py3Dmol code that shows the C-alpha trace and the ligand (Angstrom):
import py3Dmol

protein = """\
ATOM      1  CA  UNK A   1      -0.016  -0.001   0.029  1.00  0.00           C
ATOM      2  CA  UNK A   2       2.917   2.293   0.608  1.00  0.00           C
ATOM      3  CA  UNK A   3       3.623   2.480  -3.202  1.00  0.00           C
ATOM      4  CA  UNK A   4      -0.066   3.381  -3.798  1.00  0.00           C
ATOM      5  CA  UNK A   5       0.058   6.114  -1.243  1.00  0.00           C
ATOM      6  CA  UNK A   6       3.170   7.555  -2.847  1.00  0.00           C
ATOM      7  CA  UNK A   7       1.374   7.572  -6.283  1.00  0.00           C
ATOM      8  CA  UNK A   8      -1.669   9.216  -4.575  1.00  0.00           C
ATOM      9  CA  UNK A   9       0.543  11.971  -3.110  1.00  0.00           C
ATOM     10  CA  UNK A  10       2.197  12.662  -6.435  1.00  0.00           C
ATOM     11  CA  UNK A  11      -1.179  12.629  -8.128  1.00  0.00           C
ATOM     12  CA  UNK A  12      -2.540  15.095  -5.642  1.00  0.00           C
ATOM     13  CA  UNK A  13       0.408  17.417  -6.262  1.00  0.00           C
ATOM     14  CA  UNK A  14      -0.007  17.338 -10.033  1.00  0.00           C
ATOM     15  CA  UNK A  15      -3.831  17.865  -9.752  1.00  0.00           C
ATOM     16  CA  UNK A  16      -3.283  20.984  -7.551  1.00  0.00           C
ATOM     17  CA  UNK A  17      -0.522  22.426  -9.800  1.00  0.00           C
ATOM     18  CA  UNK A  18      -2.789  21.875 -12.801  1.00  0.00           C
ATOM     19  CA  UNK A  19      -5.598  23.630 -10.978  1.00  0.00           C
ATOM     20  CA  UNK A  20      -3.317  26.564 -10.060  1.00  0.00           C
ATOM     21  CA  UNK A  21      -2.187  26.742 -13.703  1.00  0.00           C
ATOM     22  CA  UNK A  22      -5.803  26.756 -14.812  1.00  0.00           C
ATOM     23  CA  UNK A  23      -6.439  29.837 -12.740  1.00  0.00           C
ATOM     24  CA  UNK A  24      -3.531  31.901 -14.040  1.00  0.00           C
ATOM     25  CA  UNK A  25      -1.896  30.199 -17.073  1.00  0.00           C
ATOM     26  CA  UNK A  26      -2.683  30.546 -20.761  1.00  0.00           C
ATOM     27  CA  UNK A  27      -3.880  26.967 -21.097  1.00  0.00           C
ATOM     28  CA  UNK A  28      -1.158  25.805 -23.399  1.00  0.00           C
ATOM     29  CA  UNK A  29       0.086  23.162 -20.979  1.00  0.00           C
ATOM     30  CA  UNK A  30      -3.208  21.745 -19.753  1.00  0.00           C
ATOM     31  CA  UNK A  31      -2.800  18.679 -22.031  1.00  0.00           C
ATOM     32  CA  UNK A  32       0.636  17.913 -20.538  1.00  0.00           C
ATOM     33  CA  UNK A  33      -0.829  18.010 -16.998  1.00  0.00           C
ATOM     34  CA  UNK A  34      -3.881  15.922 -17.890  1.00  0.00           C
ATOM     35  CA  UNK A  35      -1.662  13.303 -19.503  1.00  0.00           C
ATOM     36  CA  UNK A  36       0.520  13.121 -16.347  1.00  0.00           C
ATOM     37  CA  UNK A  37      -2.608  12.795 -14.236  1.00  0.00           C
ATOM     38  CA  UNK A  38      -3.871   9.918 -16.443  1.00  0.00           C
ATOM     39  CA  UNK A  39      -0.508   8.219 -16.222  1.00  0.00           C
ATOM     40  CA  UNK A  40      -0.424   8.405 -12.405  1.00  0.00           C
ATOM     41  CA  UNK A  41      -4.059   7.128 -12.150  1.00  0.00           C
ATOM     42  CA  UNK A  42      -3.142   4.129 -14.287  1.00  0.00           C
ATOM     43  CA  UNK A  43      -0.663   3.064 -11.517  1.00  0.00           C
ATOM     44  CA  UNK A  44      -3.460   2.915  -8.970  1.00  0.00           C
ATOM     45  CA  UNK A  45      -5.153  -0.484  -8.214  1.00  0.00           C
ATOM     46  CA  UNK A  46      -8.779  -0.578  -9.241  1.00  0.00           C
ATOM     47  CA  UNK A  47      -9.966  -0.423  -5.680  1.00  0.00           C
ATOM     48  CA  UNK A  48      -7.830   2.635  -4.732  1.00  0.00           C
ATOM     49  CA  UNK A  49      -8.586   4.314  -8.005  1.00  0.00           C
ATOM     50  CA  UNK A  50     -12.370   4.015  -7.375  1.00  0.00           C
ATOM     51  CA  UNK A  51     -11.951   5.552  -3.975  1.00  0.00           C
ATOM     52  CA  UNK A  52      -9.779   8.313  -5.414  1.00  0.00           C
ATOM     53  CA  UNK A  53     -12.258   9.122  -8.215  1.00  0.00           C
ATOM     54  CA  UNK A  54     -15.126   9.292  -5.765  1.00  0.00           C
ATOM     55  CA  UNK A  55     -13.291  11.655  -3.458  1.00  0.00           C
ATOM     56  CA  UNK A  56     -11.954  13.738  -6.403  1.00  0.00           C
ATOM     57  CA  UNK A  57     -15.454  14.399  -7.698  1.00  0.00           C
ATOM     58  CA  UNK A  58     -16.291  16.042  -4.483  1.00  0.00           C
ATOM     59  CA  UNK A  59     -13.004  17.901  -3.833  1.00  0.00           C
ATOM     60  CA  UNK A  60      -9.695  17.936  -5.601  1.00  0.00           C
ATOM     61  CA  UNK A  61      -7.916  17.457  -2.264  1.00  0.00           C
ATOM     62  CA  UNK A  62      -8.428  13.709  -1.933  1.00  0.00           C
ATOM     63  CA  UNK A  63      -5.509  12.745   0.317  1.00  0.00           C
ATOM     64  CA  UNK A  64      -4.404  14.256   3.511  1.00  0.00           C
ATOM     65  CA  UNK A  65      -1.494  13.852   5.915  1.00  0.00           C
ATOM     66  CA  UNK A  66      -1.790  13.180   9.627  1.00  0.00           C
ATOM     67  CA  UNK A  67      -0.950  16.148  11.726  1.00  0.00           C
ATOM     68  CA  UNK A  68      -0.737  15.462  15.519  1.00  0.00           C
ATOM     69  CA  UNK A  69      -3.018  12.483  15.011  1.00  0.00           C
ATOM     70  CA  UNK A  70      -5.581  14.679  13.212  1.00  0.00           C
ATOM     71  CA  UNK A  71      -6.578  14.700   9.595  1.00  0.00           C
ATOM     72  CA  UNK A  72      -4.785  17.691   8.083  1.00  0.00           C
ATOM     73  CA  UNK A  73      -7.725  18.484   5.817  1.00  0.00           C
ATOM     74  CA  UNK A  74     -10.716  18.572   8.136  1.00  0.00           C
ATOM     75  CA  UNK A  75      -8.947  18.634  11.520  1.00  0.00           C
ATOM     76  CA  UNK A  76     -10.846  15.710  12.965  1.00  0.00           C
ATOM     77  CA  UNK A  77      -8.959  13.509  15.519  1.00  0.00           C
ATOM     78  CA  UNK A  78      -8.136  10.087  14.011  1.00  0.00           C
ATOM     79  CA  UNK A  79      -8.570   7.070  16.461  1.00  0.00           C
ATOM     80  CA  UNK A  80      -5.213   5.736  17.586  1.00  0.00           C
ATOM     81  CA  UNK A  81      -5.795   2.298  16.009  1.00  0.00           C
ATOM     82  CA  UNK A  82      -6.259   4.034  12.591  1.00  0.00           C
ATOM     83  CA  UNK A  83      -3.178   6.261  13.205  1.00  0.00           C
ATOM     84  CA  UNK A  84      -1.121   3.054  13.747  1.00  0.00           C
ATOM     85  CA  UNK A  85      -2.544   1.541  10.536  1.00  0.00           C
ATOM     86  CA  UNK A  86      -1.682   4.708   8.624  1.00  0.00           C
ATOM     87  CA  UNK A  87       1.840   4.634  10.057  1.00  0.00           C
ATOM     88  CA  UNK A  88       2.354   0.945   9.076  1.00  0.00           C
ATOM     89  CA  UNK A  89       1.107   1.698   5.666  1.00  0.00           C
ATOM     90  CA  UNK A  90      -0.291  -1.747   5.000  1.00  0.00           C
ATOM     91  CA  UNK A  91      -3.927  -0.753   4.609  1.00  0.00           C
ATOM     92  CA  UNK A  92      -5.710   2.178   3.034  1.00  0.00           C
ATOM     93  CA  UNK A  93      -7.195   4.294   5.794  1.00  0.00           C
ATOM     94  CA  UNK A  94      -9.724   7.014   5.212  1.00  0.00           C
ATOM     95  CA  UNK A  95     -10.698   9.816   7.564  1.00  0.00           C
ATOM     96  CA  UNK A  96     -13.984   8.863   9.221  1.00  0.00           C
ATOM     97  CA  UNK A  97     -15.096  12.492   9.071  1.00  0.00           C
ATOM     98  CA  UNK A  98     -14.281  13.757   5.533  1.00  0.00           C
ATOM     99  CA  UNK A  99     -13.421  10.452   3.885  1.00  0.00           C
ATOM    100  CA  UNK A 100     -10.026  11.514   2.512  1.00  0.00           C
ATOM    101  CA  UNK A 101      -7.247   8.954   2.259  1.00  0.00           C
ATOM    102  CA  UNK A 102      -4.794   9.426   5.031  1.00  0.00           C
ATOM    103  CA  UNK A 103      -1.003   9.212   4.920  1.00  0.00           C
ATOM    104  CA  UNK A 104       1.751   9.455   7.424  1.00  0.00           C
ATOM    105  CA  UNK A 105       3.481  12.830   7.322  1.00  0.00           C
ATOM    106  CA  UNK A 106       7.055  12.089   6.514  1.00  0.00           C
ATOM    107  CA  UNK A 107       8.699  15.167   8.064  1.00  0.00           C
ATOM    108  CA  UNK A 108       9.037  17.046   4.810  1.00  0.00           C
ATOM    109  CA  UNK A 109       6.285  19.404   5.784  1.00  0.00           C
ATOM    110  CA  UNK A 110       7.240  22.922   6.877  1.00  0.00           C
ATOM    111  CA  UNK A 111       6.036  23.999  10.288  1.00  0.00           C
ATOM    112  CA  UNK A 112       3.749  26.941  10.208  1.00  0.00           C
ATOM    113  CA  UNK A 113       2.858  28.736  13.377  1.00  0.00           C
ATOM    114  CA  UNK A 114       0.970  31.602  11.718  1.00  0.00           C
ATOM    115  CA  UNK A 115      -2.502  30.816  12.859  1.00  0.00           C
ATOM    116  CA  UNK A 116      -2.969  34.231  14.401  1.00  0.00           C
ATOM    117  CA  UNK A 117      -2.709  35.962  11.079  1.00  0.00           C
ATOM    118  CA  UNK A 118      -5.916  34.342   9.818  1.00  0.00           C
ATOM    119  CA  UNK A 119      -8.381  36.590  11.458  1.00  0.00           C
ATOM    120  CA  UNK A 120     -12.032  35.876  11.193  1.00  0.00           C
ATOM    121  CA  UNK A 121     -14.203  38.843  10.487  1.00  0.00           C
ATOM    122  CA  UNK A 122     -11.485  40.696   8.573  1.00  0.00           C
ATOM    123  CA  UNK A 123     -11.775  41.202   4.830  1.00  0.00           C
ATOM    124  CA  UNK A 124      -9.282  41.237   2.021  1.00  0.00           C
ATOM    125  CA  UNK A 125      -5.649  40.263   2.500  1.00  0.00           C
ATOM    126  CA  UNK A 126      -5.888  41.304   6.139  1.00  0.00           C
ATOM    127  CA  UNK A 127      -7.233  37.828   6.828  1.00  0.00           C
ATOM    128  CA  UNK A 128      -3.908  36.295   5.800  1.00  0.00           C
ATOM    129  CA  UNK A 129      -1.246  38.965   6.270  1.00  0.00           C
ATOM    130  CA  UNK A 130      -0.410  42.216   7.958  1.00  0.00           C
ATOM    131  CA  UNK A 131       1.644  45.349   7.541  1.00  0.00           C
ATOM    132  CA  UNK A 132       4.795  43.581   8.900  1.00  0.00           C
ATOM    133  CA  UNK A 133       4.651  41.049   6.193  1.00  0.00           C
ATOM    134  CA  UNK A 134       4.986  43.459   3.217  1.00  0.00           C
ATOM    135  CA  UNK A 135       8.127  44.802   1.460  1.00  0.00           C
ATOM    136  CA  UNK A 136       7.660  47.837  -0.818  1.00  0.00           C
ATOM    137  CA  UNK A 137      11.146  47.601  -2.275  1.00  0.00           C
ATOM    138  CA  UNK A 138      12.433  44.097  -2.704  1.00  0.00           C
ATOM    139  CA  UNK A 139      16.214  44.003  -3.278  1.00  0.00           C
ATOM    140  CA  UNK A 140      15.985  40.747  -5.187  1.00  0.00           C
ATOM    141  CA  UNK A 141      16.651  40.715  -8.880  1.00  0.00           C
ATOM    142  CA  UNK A 142      15.751  37.075  -9.477  1.00  0.00           C
ATOM    143  CA  UNK A 143      13.309  34.367  -8.179  1.00  0.00           C
ATOM    144  CA  UNK A 144      15.261  32.615  -5.489  1.00  0.00           C
ATOM    145  CA  UNK A 145      16.360  35.897  -3.929  1.00  0.00           C
ATOM    146  CA  UNK A 146      12.782  37.225  -3.858  1.00  0.00           C
ATOM    147  CA  UNK A 147      11.471  34.078  -2.213  1.00  0.00           C
ATOM    148  CA  UNK A 148      14.308  34.235   0.316  1.00  0.00           C
ATOM    149  CA  UNK A 149      13.633  37.884   1.174  1.00  0.00           C
ATOM    150  CA  UNK A 150       9.973  37.177   1.886  1.00  0.00           C
ATOM    151  CA  UNK A 151      10.605  33.875   3.670  1.00  0.00           C
ATOM    152  CA  UNK A 152      13.066  35.641   6.007  1.00  0.00           C
ATOM    153  CA  UNK A 153      10.477  38.260   6.757  1.00  0.00           C
ATOM    154  CA  UNK A 154       7.950  35.552   7.659  1.00  0.00           C
ATOM    155  CA  UNK A 155      10.499  33.870   9.932  1.00  0.00           C
ATOM    156  CA  UNK A 156      11.454  37.171  11.607  1.00  0.00           C
ATOM    157  CA  UNK A 157       7.809  37.811  12.436  1.00  0.00           C
ATOM    158  CA  UNK A 158       7.277  34.299  13.878  1.00  0.00           C
ATOM    159  CA  UNK A 159       4.980  33.136  11.011  1.00  0.00           C
ATOM    160  CA  UNK A 160       7.230  30.187  10.118  1.00  0.00           C
ATOM    161  CA  UNK A 161       9.930  28.181  11.895  1.00  0.00           C
ATOM    162  CA  UNK A 162      12.532  28.011   9.171  1.00  0.00           C
ATOM    163  CA  UNK A 163      13.040  30.299   6.205  1.00  0.00           C
ATOM    164  CA  UNK A 164      15.504  27.808   4.765  1.00  0.00           C
ATOM    165  CA  UNK A 165      12.838  25.064   4.693  1.00  0.00           C
ATOM    166  CA  UNK A 166      10.311  27.339   3.068  1.00  0.00           C
ATOM    167  CA  UNK A 167      12.843  28.561   0.402  1.00  0.00           C
ATOM    168  CA  UNK A 168      13.701  24.940  -0.516  1.00  0.00           C
ATOM    169  CA  UNK A 169      10.122  23.827  -0.726  1.00  0.00           C
ATOM    170  CA  UNK A 170       8.944  26.878  -2.625  1.00  0.00           C
ATOM    171  CA  UNK A 171      11.810  26.475  -5.091  1.00  0.00           C
ATOM    172  CA  UNK A 172      10.991  22.754  -5.505  1.00  0.00           C
ATOM    173  CA  UNK A 173       7.499  23.724  -6.473  1.00  0.00           C
ATOM    174  CA  UNK A 174       8.897  26.420  -8.941  1.00  0.00           C
ATOM    175  CA  UNK A 175      11.027  23.778 -10.603  1.00  0.00           C
ATOM    176  CA  UNK A 176       7.879  21.873 -11.601  1.00  0.00           C
ATOM    177  CA  UNK A 177       6.111  24.940 -12.918  1.00  0.00           C
ATOM    178  CA  UNK A 178       6.921  28.573 -12.574  1.00  0.00           C
ATOM    179  CA  UNK A 179       4.306  30.474 -10.553  1.00  0.00           C
ATOM    180  CA  UNK A 180       4.798  33.700 -12.583  1.00  0.00           C
ATOM    181  CA  UNK A 181       1.641  34.819 -14.320  1.00  0.00           C
ATOM    182  CA  UNK A 182       1.074  36.944 -17.410  1.00  0.00           C
ATOM    183  CA  UNK A 183      -0.107  39.699 -15.148  1.00  0.00           C
ATOM    184  CA  UNK A 184       3.209  40.837 -13.640  1.00  0.00           C
ATOM    185  CA  UNK A 185       2.448  38.875 -10.444  1.00  0.00           C
ATOM    186  CA  UNK A 186       4.095  35.624  -9.109  1.00  0.00           C
ATOM    187  CA  UNK A 187       2.587  33.229  -6.599  1.00  0.00           C
ATOM    188  CA  UNK A 188       5.449  31.186  -5.068  1.00  0.00           C
ATOM    189  CA  UNK A 189       4.079  28.944  -2.255  1.00  0.00           C
ATOM    190  CA  UNK A 190       4.510  25.994   0.006  1.00  0.00           C
ATOM    191  CA  UNK A 191       1.716  23.566   0.466  1.00  0.00           C
ATOM    192  CA  UNK A 192       0.932  21.081   3.204  1.00  0.00           C
ATOM    193  CA  UNK A 193       2.231  23.279   6.059  1.00  0.00           C
ATOM    194  CA  UNK A 194       1.136  22.154   9.437  1.00  0.00           C
ATOM    195  CA  UNK A 195      -1.272  24.172  11.580  1.00  0.00           C
ATOM    196  CA  UNK A 196      -2.110  27.775  11.327  1.00  0.00           C
ATOM    197  CA  UNK A 197      -4.036  29.357   8.496  1.00  0.00           C
ATOM    198  CA  UNK A 198      -3.182  30.639   5.048  1.00  0.00           C
ATOM    199  CA  UNK A 199      -0.343  33.077   5.568  1.00  0.00           C
ATOM    200  CA  UNK A 200       0.933  35.492   2.845  1.00  0.00           C
ATOM    201  CA  UNK A 201       3.901  37.860   2.597  1.00  0.00           C
ATOM    202  CA  UNK A 202       3.842  40.495  -0.253  1.00  0.00           C
ATOM    203  CA  UNK A 203       6.870  42.005  -1.923  1.00  0.00           C
ATOM    204  CA  UNK A 204       7.055  44.669  -4.602  1.00  0.00           C
ATOM    205  CA  UNK A 205      10.078  45.268  -6.896  1.00  0.00           C
ATOM    206  CA  UNK A 206      10.472  48.572  -8.625  1.00  0.00           C
ATOM    207  CA  UNK A 207      13.043  47.264 -11.153  1.00  0.00           C
ATOM    208  CA  UNK A 208      11.268  43.909 -11.684  1.00  0.00           C
ATOM    209  CA  UNK A 209      12.410  40.351 -10.897  1.00  0.00           C
ATOM    210  CA  UNK A 210      13.570  37.796 -13.391  1.00  0.00           C
ATOM    211  CA  UNK A 211      11.179  34.848 -12.912  1.00  0.00           C
ATOM    212  CA  UNK A 212      12.013  31.879 -15.080  1.00  0.00           C
ATOM    213  CA  UNK A 213      12.159  33.939 -18.322  1.00  0.00           C
ATOM    214  CA  UNK A 214       9.567  36.572 -17.512  1.00  0.00           C
ATOM    215  CA  UNK A 215       9.716  39.674 -15.461  1.00  0.00           C
ATOM    216  CA  UNK A 216       7.372  40.258 -12.558  1.00  0.00           C
ATOM    217  CA  UNK A 217       6.953  43.174 -10.102  1.00  0.00           C
ATOM    218  CA  UNK A 218       4.626  41.884  -7.393  1.00  0.00           C
ATOM    219  CA  UNK A 219       5.238  38.640  -5.450  1.00  0.00           C
ATOM    220  CA  UNK A 220       2.856  36.855  -3.101  1.00  0.00           C
ATOM    221  CA  UNK A 221       4.559  34.134  -1.049  1.00  0.00           C
ATOM    222  CA  UNK A 222       1.942  31.894   0.541  1.00  0.00           C
ATOM    223  CA  UNK A 223       2.080  29.178   3.225  1.00  0.00           C
ATOM    224  CA  UNK A 224      -0.828  26.872   2.578  1.00  0.00           C
ATOM    225  CA  UNK A 225      -2.204  24.398   5.117  1.00  0.00           C
ATOM    226  CA  UNK A 226      -3.936  21.364   3.497  1.00  0.00           C
ATOM    227  CA  UNK A 227      -7.344  22.545   4.733  1.00  0.00           C
ATOM    228  CA  UNK A 228      -7.230  25.663   2.562  1.00  0.00           C
ATOM    229  CA  UNK A 229      -5.733  24.134  -0.601  1.00  0.00           C
ATOM    230  CA  UNK A 230      -8.983  24.568  -2.535  1.00  0.00           C
ATOM    231  CA  UNK A 231      -9.480  28.055  -1.198  1.00  0.00           C
ATOM    232  CA  UNK A 232      -6.042  29.070  -2.360  1.00  0.00           C
ATOM    233  CA  UNK A 233      -7.058  28.689  -5.982  1.00  0.00           C
ATOM    234  CA  UNK A 234      -9.747  31.296  -5.459  1.00  0.00           C
ATOM    235  CA  UNK A 235      -7.164  33.520  -3.675  1.00  0.00           C
ATOM    236  CA  UNK A 236      -4.896  33.356  -6.800  1.00  0.00           C
ATOM    237  CA  UNK A 237      -7.690  34.139  -9.082  1.00  0.00           C
ATOM    238  CA  UNK A 238      -8.960  37.111  -6.996  1.00  0.00           C
ATOM    239  CA  UNK A 239      -5.519  38.580  -6.544  1.00  0.00           C
ATOM    240  CA  UNK A 240      -4.725  38.247 -10.228  1.00  0.00           C
ATOM    241  CA  UNK A 241      -7.949  39.994 -11.001  1.00  0.00           C
ATOM    242  CA  UNK A 242      -7.153  42.938  -8.715  1.00  0.00           C
ATOM    243  CA  UNK A 243      -3.463  43.380  -9.507  1.00  0.00           C
ATOM    244  CA  UNK A 244      -3.757  42.577 -13.196  1.00  0.00           C
ATOM    245  CA  UNK A 245      -5.164  46.082 -13.669  1.00  0.00           C
ATOM    246  CA  UNK A 246      -2.555  48.477 -14.901  1.00  0.00           C
ATOM    247  CA  UNK A 247      -3.746  51.373 -12.781  1.00  0.00           C
ATOM    248  CA  UNK A 248      -3.615  49.291  -9.567  1.00  0.00           C
ATOM    249  CA  UNK A 249      -0.161  48.011 -10.470  1.00  0.00           C
ATOM    250  CA  UNK A 250       1.147  51.516 -11.049  1.00  0.00           C
ATOM    251  CA  UNK A 251      -0.122  52.646  -7.607  1.00  0.00           C
ATOM    252  CA  UNK A 252       1.447  49.581  -5.896  1.00  0.00           C
ATOM    253  CA  UNK A 253       4.778  50.052  -7.679  1.00  0.00           C
ATOM    254  CA  UNK A 254       4.828  53.758  -6.550  1.00  0.00           C
ATOM    255  CA  UNK A 255       4.339  52.918  -2.853  1.00  0.00           C
ATOM    256  CA  UNK A 256       7.331  54.287  -0.937  1.00  0.00           C
ATOM    257  CA  UNK A 257       6.825  52.622   2.412  1.00  0.00           C
ATOM    258  CA  UNK A 258       5.184  49.512   3.982  1.00  0.00           C
ATOM    259  CA  UNK A 259       2.256  51.413   5.367  1.00  0.00           C
ATOM    260  CA  UNK A 260       1.339  52.811   1.937  1.00  0.00           C
ATOM    261  CA  UNK A 261       1.751  49.472   0.257  1.00  0.00           C
ATOM    262  CA  UNK A 262      -0.275  47.742   2.922  1.00  0.00           C
ATOM    263  CA  UNK A 263      -3.156  50.236   2.575  1.00  0.00           C
ATOM    264  CA  UNK A 264      -3.208  49.766  -1.221  1.00  0.00           C
ATOM    265  CA  UNK A 265      -3.090  45.998  -0.977  1.00  0.00           C
ATOM    266  CA  UNK A 266      -5.967  46.079   1.506  1.00  0.00           C
ATOM    267  CA  UNK A 267      -8.016  48.396  -0.540  1.00  0.00           C
ATOM    268  CA  UNK A 268      -7.663  46.398  -3.703  1.00  0.00           C
ATOM    269  CA  UNK A 269      -8.397  42.984  -2.231  1.00  0.00           C
ATOM    270  CA  UNK A 270     -11.287  44.046  -0.007  1.00  0.00           C
ATOM    271  CA  UNK A 271     -14.017  43.219  -2.487  1.00  0.00           C
ATOM    272  CA  UNK A 272     -12.365  40.443  -4.525  1.00  0.00           C
ATOM    273  CA  UNK A 273     -11.029  38.392  -1.662  1.00  0.00           C
ATOM    274  CA  UNK A 274     -13.836  36.824   0.307  1.00  0.00           C
TER     275      UNK A 274
END
"""
ligand_1 = """\
1
ZN
Zn -10.710 14.449 7.397
"""
view = py3Dmol.view(width=600, height=400)
view.addModel(protein, "pdb")
view.setStyle({"model": 0}, {"cartoon": {"style": "trace"}})
view.addModel(ligand_1, "xyz")
view.setStyle({"model": 1}, {"stick": {}})
view.zoomTo()
view.show()
């Protein structure tokens, strides 16, 4: 069963990357992703495939790691006997609450302690960020440096445990498919972080950042717990919509300090980001 779980995890990753690409890409690579998804599905046993397809129809997040003996997707506590079965990896174990296929977290997830940033009742980006997590004048000139600058800011403010882990995970994701969009915005991110809520740092570069062959000026670095994987797709779409407008981009690029940038970001995500 361990092999099947490994296929499921890879399948999940490709599905989510394809979904992200669907939100912001030009569509030219959809066929490539769908072919990869079909190839991975063909490696599943008929029984596992049936369970996966049924879950997938309901929600594209069909597998979830165990986080402190809880299902990382719905948060429900998993009975200890089932936790042991997941750890042994001999049987397929589903969450009794949400039905997702559970797997043992293998220590590659990045700790995220940023739960306080996600503030209920707030609107716009204020739900996931704050004025301390924005940089109006990124020094970076290329992708890795920009991700590092923002990750270090998250670490400094206690939103993550290790900037180095986040940089490595975000770059691994970039290697699969660049997160730069055609709208001057890039969405580097780390998925499967434990605990906390969606947490986002924002950086603006006046001179522009080389991002795998294109130039971007605005960067949103996101830490994404499993439970908000589906919501993150809406986040990307809403942010692209707001910051894809030339007039908004010009204002953001002209912001001289963090306060001004934060006010602008707030203003222009207030209606789109729900
Ligand atoms: Zn669950």
